[in-house]
C-alpha positions in Angstrom: 9.2 3.2 -21.7 11.9 1.0 -20.2 10.9 -1.9 -18.1 13.3 -4.0 -16.0 12.9 -6.7 -13.4 15.0 -8.8 -11.1 15.4 -10.1 -7.6 17.0 -8.7 -4.5 18.0 -10.4 -1.2 15.3 -9.9 1.4 14.9 -11.1 5.0 16.3 -14.5 5.8 17.9 -14.5 2.4 14.6 -14.8 0.5 14.8 -13.7 -3.1 12.3 -10.8 -3.6 11.0 -10.0 -7.0 11.1 -6.4 -8.1 10.3 -4.5 -11.3 10.5 -0.9 -12.4 9.5 1.3 -15.3 11.5 4.4 -16.4 10.3 7.4 -18.4 12.0 8.8 -21.4 14.9 10.9 -20.2 15.7 11.6 -16.5 13.1 10.9 -13.9 11.9 13.9 -11.8 10.7 11.7 -9.0 10.1 8.0 -8.0 6.9 6.2 -7.0 7.7 3.2 -4.7 4.6 1.0 -5.0 3.7 -1.3 -2.1 0.9 -3.7 -3.2 -1.9 -5.2 -1.1 -2.8 -8.6 0.3 -2.8 -11.7 -2.0 -2.0 -9.6 -5.1 1.3 -8.5 -6.8 3.1 -5.5 -8.2 1.9 -6.1 -11.8 -1.6 -5.0 -11.0 -0.7 -1.3 -10.9 -0.5 -0.6 -14.6 -3.1 2.1 -14.5 -0.7 4.0 -12.2 2.3 3.2 -14.4 0.6 4.4 -17.6 -0.5 7.6 -16.0 2.7 8.7 -14.3 5.4 7.4 -16.7 4.6 10.1 -19.4 4.7 12.7 -16.6 8.3 11.9 -15.9 8.0 9.7 -12.9 9.9 6.4 -12.4 7.8 3.6 -10.9 9.5 0.9 -8.7 7.5 -2.0 -7.2 8.2 -5.3 -5.4 6.2 -8.4 -4.8 6.0 -9.1 -1.0 7.4 -12.3 0.5 4.9 -15.1 -0.2 3.2 -13.1 -3.0 3.4 -12.9 -6.8 6.7 -14.0 -8.1 8.4 -14.1 -4.7 9.6 -17.1 -2.7 7.9 -18.3 0.5 4.6 -19.9 1.6 1.7 -18.0 0.1 0.4 -15.1 2.2 2.5 -16.2 5.1 5.1 -14.2 7.1 7.1 -14.9 10.2 6.9 -11.2 11.4 5.1 -8.3 9.8 8.4 -6.3 10.0 9.7 -8.8 7.4 7.7 -6.7 4.9 9.0 -3.3 6.1 12.6 -4.6 6.4 12.4 -5.6 2.7 11.1 -2.1 1.8 14.2 -0.7 3.6 16.4 -2.8 1.3 14.4 -1.9 -1.8 14.6 1.8 -0.9 18.4 1.5 -0.7 18.4 -0.1 -4.2 16.3 2.8 -5.5 18.7 5.3 -3.9 21.6 3.8 -5.7 19.8 3.9 -9.1 17.9 7.2 -8.7 20.4 9.3 -6.7 18.9 12.5 -5.1 15.5 11.9 -6.6 12.5 12.5 -4.3 10.8 9.2 -3.5 7.0 8.9 -2.7 5.7 5.7 -1.3 2.4 4.5 -2.8 0.8 1.9 -0.6 -2.5 0.1 -1.1 -4.6 -1.9 1.3 -2.2 -4.2 3.3 0.5 -2.2 1.4 -1.0 0.9 3.1 -0.5 -0.8 6.5 3.1 -1.8 5.5 3.6 1.7 4.3 2.3 3.3 7.5 4.5 1.0 9.6 7.5 1.9 7.4 6.7 5.6 8.0 6.9 5.2 11.8 10.6 4.2 11.6 11.8 5.4 8.2 9.8 8.5 7.1 13.0 10.5 6.7 13.8 8.4 3.6 10.8 9.7 1.7 9.4 12.9 0.3 5.9 11.9 1.1 3.4 9.0 0.9 0.1 8.2 -0.8 -2.0 5.5 1.0 -5.0 4.0 -0.8 -7.6 2.1 1.1 -5.1 1.5 4.0 -5.9 -1.6 6.1 -4.9 0.2 9.3 -7.8 -0.3 11.7 -8.8 -3.4 13.5 -12.3 -4.2 12.2 -15.1 -3.5 14.7 -16.7 -6.9 14.0 -13.7 -8.9 15.3 -14.4 -9.9 18.9 -11.7 -10.2 21.6 -12.4 -14.0 21.6 -11.7 -14.2 17.8 -8.5 -12.1 18.3 -7.3 -14.4 21.1 -8.1 -17.5 19.0 -6.1 -16.0 16.2 -3.1 -15.5 18.4 -3.3 -19.1 19.6 -3.5 -20.4 16.0 -0.6 -18.1 15.0 1.6 -19.8 17.6 0.4 -23.4 17.3 -0.6 -23.7 13.7 0.8 -20.6 11.9 0.1 -21.8 8.4 -3.5 -22.7 9.1 -5.7 -21.1 6.4 -8.6 -19.1 7.9 -10.3 -16.5 5.7 -10.4 -15.7 2.0 -10.9 -12.3 0.4 -14.1 -11.6 -1.5 -13.0 -10.8 -5.1 -16.3 -9.0 -5.8 -15.3 -6.2 -3.4 -12.2 -5.3 -5.4 -13.9 -3.1 -8.0 -17.3 -2.2 -9.4 -15.8 -2.9 -12.9 -16.7 -6.5 -13.8 -13.7 -6.7 -16.1 -11.3 -5.9 -13.2 -12.9 -8.6 -11.1 -12.7 -11.2 -13.9 -9.0 -10.3 -14.5 -8.3 -10.5 -10.7 -9.9 -14.0 -10.5 -8.1 -15.2 -13.6 -4.7 -13.8 -12.6 -2.3 -16.8 -11.8 -0.2 -14.5 -9.6 -3.1 -13.5 -7.4 -3.6 -15.8 -4.5 -7.2 -16.9 -4.2 -7.0 -19.2 -1.1 -7.4 -18.4 2.5 -5.0 -16.2 4.6 -2.7 -17.8 7.1 -3.3 -17.5 10.8 0.2 -16.0 11.3 -0.3 -13.3 8.7 -3.7 -12.4 10.1 -2.4 -12.1 13.6 0.6 -10.1 12.5 -1.6 -7.7 10.6 -3.7 -7.1 13.7 -0.6 -6.4 15.7 0.6 -3.9 13.1 -2.8 -2.2 13.1 -2.7 -1.8 16.8 0.7 -0.2 16.6 -0.4 2.2 13.9 -3.4 3.2 16.1 -1.1 3.8 19.1 1.8 5.6 17.3 0.3 7.3 14.2 1.0 10.7 15.8 4.7 10.1 15.0 4.0 10.4 11.3 4.9 13.9 10.2 5.8 13.8 6.5 3.4 14.9 3.6 0.6 12.4 3.4 -2.3 11.8 1.0 -5.0 9.3 1.9 -7.5 7.9 -0.6 -10.5 5.9 0.4 -13.6 4.5 -1.4 -16.7 5.1 0.8 -18.2 1.7 -0.3 -15.1 -0.3 0.4 -16.1 -3.8 1.7 -12.6 -5.2 2.1 -11.2 -2.8 4.7 -13.0 -0.6 7.2 -13.3 2.9 5.4 -13.2 4.6 8.8 -9.6 3.5 9.2 -8.5 6.0 6.6 -10.2 8.8 8.6 -8.7 7.5 11.8 -5.2 7.6 10.3 -5.7 11.1 8.9 -6.9 12.4 12.3 -4.0 10.8 14.3 -1.0 11.7 12.2 0.5 15.0 13.1 1.8 16.1 9.7 1.0 19.7 8.9 0.7 18.6 5.3 -2.0 15.9 5.2 -5.0 15.4 3.0 -7.7 12.8 2.7 -10.1 12.3 -0.2 -13.1 10.0 0.2 -14.6 8.9 -3.1 -18.4 8.3 -2.7 -19.5 4.9 -3.9 -16.1 3.6 -4.9 -14.9 0.1 -3.8 -11.6 -1.0 -2.5 -9.2 -0.6 -5.4 -9.7 3.1 -6.3 -6.9 2.9 -8.9 -8.9 0.2 -10.7 -12.4 1.6 -10.4 -14.2 3.1 -13.4 -13.3 6.5 -12.1 -9.6 5.7 -11.8 -8.6 8.5 -14.2 -10.0 11.1 -11.8 -8.3 9.3 -8.8 -4.9 9.3 -10.6 -5.4 12.9 -11.6 -5.9 13.8 -7.9 -2.7 12.0 -7.0 -0.9 13.8 -9.9 -2.1 17.2 -8.6 -0.9 16.4 -5.1 2.5 15.2 -6.2 3.1 18.0 -8.7 2.1 20.6 -6.1 4.4 19.0 -3.6 7.3 18.9 -6.0 6.7 22.6 -6.7 6.5 23.3 -2.9 2.9 24.6 -3.3 1.8 26.2 0.0 -1.7 24.7 -0.6 -0.3 21.4 0.6 -0.2 22.9 4.1 -3.9 23.7 4.9 -4.6 25.2 8.3 -7.7 23.1 8.8 -7.4 19.8 6.8 -10.8 18.2 6.3 -12.0 15.2 4.3 -13.0 15.9 0.7 -15.9 13.8 -0.7 -16.1 13.3 -4.4 
């Protein structure tokens, strides 16, 4: 296994940390990992260890204001700063892995970033896997709260409002302990600007998801407490891709790649990717329906 890391120039000249892992020999495809809110690219080693021996290269970045990147923690001027950075990272991958199919793997807020990227750049990808995507405005957020968030975003954009509940990350206590002890995981409250920008991006996905037509696999834990599980189904139902699949894992929490059953989850992703690379017609079901495992 070869592991490399570095920095690329992102929006407003910020230095964006990236890392990648290469298999022995030539890669047959690339996984472009887009991590979630408050975490970083180094938390996807289960995925790296599973797919590297299968011949996949894995490329990942830390978002602006996350992990090893510059910028105020969990703060962003515009949500498109994230997708614009993915554009630059995809170009870097193109230069290093010429003609290799690239599959985006986005988790949580990374699923929201990934879905937004698909609206404008899906032609750059062979397909996408979205895990626990934060694509739906939570039902328990009132119009008054949303309005107050918009005001805070304009007047006090770096005001810290809400923190994530680490216990909802995984049912594995070891994963939760590692999350809480990880110095690159941000454990404070999310800024008003980022919260407002996320809601704006969620509304755009809800309105424009039908424009997504590339092969899409959606993974969702039914017991997810950090994002609304119904968002995954909403996204699946609204995209118009003839090649879409959703798997709902009964009882699993938010990070399905880090749950005790992660081997099965990763095997499901492997099966989907391998079938797509082989142009398996089973990826184009006539009546796609959620699978519950």
